[in-house]
MIRO-801613 format. One record per atom (N, C-alpha, C): z, y, x. Coordinates in pm, whole numbers, plus 50000, padded with zeros to 5 digits. Layout:
BEGIN
ZYX
...
END
This chain:
BEGIN
802002665631175
800642672831098
801102684530959
802192678430924
802602683030793
803132694930826
803932695630929
805202707531012
804342716631050
803222714831096
802222725731167
801502730931044
801262726730922
800362732630837
801872741430762
802442740630712
803882746730660
804132755430717
803982757730845
804562764630969
803282777830954
802142772030971
801182782630960
800742790930768
801242782030684
801512789530543
802522800230586
803872794230624
804972804330620
804522818330733
803972816030839
803362826830938
802612837830860
801302829030788
800172835330698
801372845430568
801812837630527
802482847530445
803362861330468
804072860130611
804922869830649
804222880030716
802892875130768
802102886330836
801432893330698
801232891630642
800502892630515
801292904030431
802492900730418
803502907930341
803262921530424
803362920430565
803722933230653
802522940030629
801332933330623
799962943830611
800052950530490
800742950130403
801242958730261
801922967330270
801982981030365
802822990130393
802522997230260
803713002330242
803663015230127
803123026930155
803733038730208
803343049930248
803523052430391
802873058830482
802563061530594
802723079030636
803563082730693
803383097530726
804063097530907
803303104530969
803643105231118
803803092631195
803103078831107
803313071631226
804323059431139
805343064631049
806433062730994
806343055030884
806303042830845
806353038230702
807563040430620
807113047630469
808223047630381
807743038930263
809443033630209
809043025630094
808443031729952
808373027629897
807513035229715
808983044829693
808513053929640
809803060729555
810153070529675
809963071429828
810333083429932
810193097329875
810783103129868
809973119729829
810503128529939
809283130030036
809113141030134
808913154230094
809513163830088
809183179330069
808893174929907
807683179829870
807093179029696
806173168629709
806283156529816
805553148629779
806103133229762
805993125629695
806593112729673
805663102129676
806263089429737
805303078329765
805433070329670
803693070529616
803343063929490
802603053429516
802773037729534
801843024629564
801853031929738
800273032229767
800473034129874
799833050829957
800363061129861
799763071029895
800473081129854
800543093329906
801483107729882
800963110329765
801793114729670
801263122029535
802623134829527
801793145329483
802723155029448
803523154729332
805243153329352
805753152129269
805783161529134
806263157428994
806193166628898
807233169428846
END
C-alpha cells in the first residue's frame, strides 16, 4: 500500500510541473527568457523587451 501512495505522489508532482508551462507561441512552449522578435518570455506571458 505504501508503494502505491509514493507512486501516486510522484505522478502528481510530475504532471503538476508539466502544467506550469512558461510561454506558448503557435502551440510551442518556450522557457522563461526566450526572445522572439520584439518580445521576451517573462513568467507566463510575452512582453515587449526594453
